[in-house]
C-alpha positions as CSV (number, residue, x, y, z in Angstrom):
1,X,1.6,-26.9,-11.6
2,X,2.8,-23.3,-10.9
3,X,1.7,-19.9,-11.7
4,X,2.4,-19.0,-15.7
5,X,3.3,-15.4,-14.4
6,X,2.8,-13.4,-11.4
7,X,1.1,-9.9,-11.7
8,X,1.1,-6.6,-10.1
9,X,-2.7,-5.6,-10.1
10,X,-2.1,-1.8,-8.9
11,X,-1.2,1.1,-10.4
12,X,0.9,2.2,-7.7
13,X,4.6,3.1,-8.9
14,X,5.5,2.4,-5.4
15,X,4.6,-1.4,-5.4
16,X,6.2,-1.6,-9.1
17,X,9.3,0.0,-7.8
18,X,9.2,-2.4,-4.7
19,X,8.7,-5.6,-6.7
20,X,11.5,-4.4,-8.9
21,X,13.7,-4.6,-5.8
22,X,12.6,-8.2,-4.7
23,X,14.0,-9.0,-7.8
24,X,10.8,-10.6,-8.7
25,X,9.5,-11.1,-12.6
26,X,6.4,-10.0,-13.2
27,X,3.9,-7.8,-15.4
28,X,0.9,-5.7,-14.3
29,X,-2.5,-5.0,-15.0
30,X,-4.2,-2.4,-12.9
31,X,-7.4,-3.3,-11.6
32,X,-10.3,-2.2,-12.7
33,X,-12.5,-1.4,-8.9
34,X,-14.0,1.2,-7.0
35,X,-12.0,1.0,-4.2
36,X,-13.8,0.4,-0.2
37,X,-13.6,3.3,1.6
38,X,-16.1,2.9,4.3
39,X,-15.3,5.5,6.7
40,X,-16.4,3.4,9.7
41,X,-14.8,0.3,8.6
42,X,-11.7,-0.6,10.7
43,X,-8.2,-0.2,9.2
44,X,-7.4,-3.1,8.7
45,X,-10.9,-4.6,7.1
46,X,-10.0,-1.6,4.7
47,X,-6.8,-2.5,3.4
48,X,-7.7,-6.4,3.6
49,X,-11.2,-5.5,1.5
50,X,-9.3,-3.2,-1.2
51,X,-6.5,-5.7,-1.6
52,X,-8.6,-8.4,-2.5
53,X,-11.2,-6.5,-4.3
54,X,-8.0,-5.7,-6.8
55,X,-6.3,-9.3,-7.4
56,X,-10.2,-11.0,-7.6
57,X,-10.8,-8.8,-10.6
58,X,-7.8,-9.2,-12.7
59,X,-7.5,-12.6,-11.1
60,X,-11.0,-13.3,-13.3
61,X,-9.3,-12.6,-16.7
62,X,-6.3,-14.4,-15.9
63,X,-6.5,-18.0,-14.1
64,X,-2.9,-19.1,-14.6
65,X,-1.4,-16.9,-13.0
66,X,-0.4,-15.2,-9.4
67,X,-1.8,-12.0,-9.1
68,X,-1.5,-9.8,-6.5
69,X,-3.3,-7.2,-4.9
70,X,-2.1,-4.4,-2.1
71,X,-3.9,-1.5,-0.6
72,X,-2.4,0.9,2.1
73,X,-4.0,3.6,4.4
74,X,-2.8,5.4,7.5
75,X,-5.1,5.5,10.7
76,X,-4.6,7.9,13.9
77,X,-7.1,6.7,16.4
78,X,-9.3,4.7,14.2
79,X,-9.6,7.2,12.3
80,X,-8.7,6.4,8.5
81,X,-6.9,8.4,6.3
82,X,-7.5,7.7,2.3
83,X,-6.5,9.5,-0.1
84,X,-7.5,13.0,0.0
85,X,-9.2,14.6,-3.1
86,X,-8.3,18.3,-2.9
87,X,-5.2,20.0,-1.6
88,X,-7.4,21.7,1.8
89,X,-8.7,18.4,2.4
90,X,-4.9,16.9,1.9
91,X,-3.4,20.1,4.3
92,X,-6.2,18.9,7.2
93,X,-5.0,15.4,7.0
94,X,-1.3,16.8,7.3
95,X,-2.2,19.0,10.3
96,X,-4.2,16.8,12.2
97,X,-1.3,13.7,11.8
98,X,1.3,16.8,12.7
99,X,3.4,15.8,16.4
100,X,1.6,12.2,16.6
101,X,2.0,8.6,16.3
102,X,-0.1,7.0,13.5
103,X,-0.2,3.8,12.1
104,X,-0.2,2.6,8.3
105,X,-1.6,-0.4,7.3
106,X,-0.8,-2.2,4.2
107,X,-2.3,-5.3,3.3
108,X,-1.4,-7.8,0.7
109,X,-3.8,-10.1,-1.4
110,X,-2.8,-13.5,-3.6
111,X,-5.1,-15.1,-5.8
112,X,-4.4,-17.6,-8.3
113,X,-8.2,-19.5,-9.5
114,X,-6.0,-22.2,-11.4
115,X,-3.9,-23.0,-8.4
116,X,-7.3,-23.0,-6.2
117,X,-5.2,-20.6,-4.2
118,X,-6.5,-17.2,-2.0
119,X,-3.7,-15.9,1.1
120,X,-4.6,-12.3,2.2
121,X,-2.8,-11.0,5.0
122,X,-1.4,-7.4,6.6
123,X,0.8,-5.6,8.3
124,X,1.4,-2.2,10.2
125,X,4.0,0.1,11.3
126,X,3.8,3.4,12.5
127,X,4.8,6.6,12.2
128,X,5.9,9.6,14.0
129,X,5.3,13.1,12.4
130,X,6.9,16.1,13.5
131,X,5.3,18.8,14.5
132,X,4.1,21.0,11.3
133,X,3.4,24.7,10.8
134,X,1.8,25.6,7.9
135,X,4.4,26.8,6.0
136,X,6.1,23.7,6.4
137,X,3.4,21.6,4.9
138,X,3.2,24.2,2.1
139,X,6.4,23.6,1.2
140,X,5.8,19.8,1.6
141,X,2.9,19.8,-1.1
142,X,5.1,21.8,-3.4
143,X,8.0,19.2,-3.3
144,X,4.9,16.1,-3.0
145,X,1.6,15.3,-5.0
146,X,-0.1,14.2,-2.1
147,X,-3.3,13.4,-3.6
148,X,-2.4,9.6,-5.1
149,X,-1.6,8.5,-1.4
150,X,-2.9,8.1,1.4
151,X,-2.8,10.3,4.5
152,X,-1.7,12.7,2.0
153,X,2.4,11.7,2.6
154,X,4.6,9.3,1.1
155,X,7.6,8.2,3.5
156,X,9.7,7.7,-0.1
157,X,9.9,11.6,-1.0
158,X,11.0,14.5,1.1
159,X,10.4,12.4,4.3
160,X,12.6,14.8,6.0
161,X,10.5,17.7,6.2
162,X,7.9,16.2,8.0
163,X,8.8,12.5,9.5
164,X,10.3,12.3,12.9
165,X,10.3,8.5,13.3
166,X,9.3,4.9,12.7
167,X,8.8,2.0,13.9
168,X,8.6,-1.4,11.4
169,X,9.3,-1.9,8.3
170,X,10.2,1.2,5.7
171,X,8.9,-0.7,3.0
172,X,5.0,-1.5,4.4
173,X,4.8,2.7,5.1
174,X,5.8,2.9,1.4
175,X,3.0,0.5,-0.1
176,X,3.4,-3.1,0.1
177,X,5.0,-5.4,3.0
178,X,7.9,-6.7,0.9
179,X,8.9,-9.1,3.9
180,X,5.5,-10.3,4.4
181,X,5.2,-11.2,0.8
182,X,8.7,-12.8,0.4
183,X,7.5,-14.6,3.8
184,X,4.3,-16.0,1.4
185,X,6.0,-16.7,-1.6
186,X,8.7,-19.0,0.1
187,X,5.9,-20.5,1.9
188,X,4.2,-22.1,-1.2
189,X,7.1,-22.3,-2.9
190,X,6.3,-19.2,-5.6
191,X,9.4,-18.1,-7.5
192,X,9.3,-15.2,-9.6
193,X,13.3,-14.6,-9.7
194,X,14.5,-12.5,-12.8
195,X,17.4,-14.9,-14.3
């Protein structure tokens, strides 16, 4: 018995692109859930909770499928930077991250109800920002919409303006730990490679 399909429970165009880059066949069903953004949570707990919420929500409707939920957040000294509410908060986030090393946490949660399968894992990578001036932040926000991104930035767009260096997985920072996901598929014999 195998899952009949892979479903990505996310509206993120970045996650969709990363799954496509892995050569996988999948469909998208956006999870209708309220994300857990409680500021006192540890970053790893926050991303795991949200990935599980998304996967569980869609898996209830699709018990024969393997549903993938994912979540990403940015953390500086334990402080969580979720998606900014407005451009002013986005600017404040980049000012706080300016010149600093910080962590990016990305979680995956895989649910296949009819196979009685649930697995949730996360990965951490690090990013160092350049020392940013107000004009650099303004220039960055003129090129990139920060409002749909944790920490008010995306590594895949105009990153040369703000990012000095990274340690770890580029894809984890982008929003999906693809190496971790590929390892899970291999370990459990899930094959969704497009023909």
